[in-house]
Phi, psi and omega in degrees: 000134181278128182246010175236152180266359176215176181279102186287350179265001176296147182294150172297147176228133180297135174236158176245118181231153177253128179215163178298123192293326173294320175306310184287330171296318179289320180305308180301321177304317182272000175088022179286129177276099186304326181293305178310305183301318177302308182296316179299317176299314183295314176307310171310311179299311180299315173304312179309308179297324178289321179300312179307305183300318179303317181287325177299315176301319189265001183313307185298312180295325176293319174293323180288329184285318175297322172296323179296319177297315178310312182282310186254347176085177187277133175315129177049040175290334175287346179262358184281148185248009183235000000 
């Protein structure tokens, strides 16, 4: 089972970013690993965007399913003991 949304073994790639120079200086002074923070932040943002895209793409199917459940009920609901 795949647990990552990207190839974690892919080689690192240098990127050029712009950030507040004093913030970068302070982060380095307190020992913040900017590469790790960057990757973690990008991963969090990508996961959120993928979830948003899935919800947008699946909206119709979710609405259809919910309407079906409202009309027909949940399968074997009368057999449940909880």
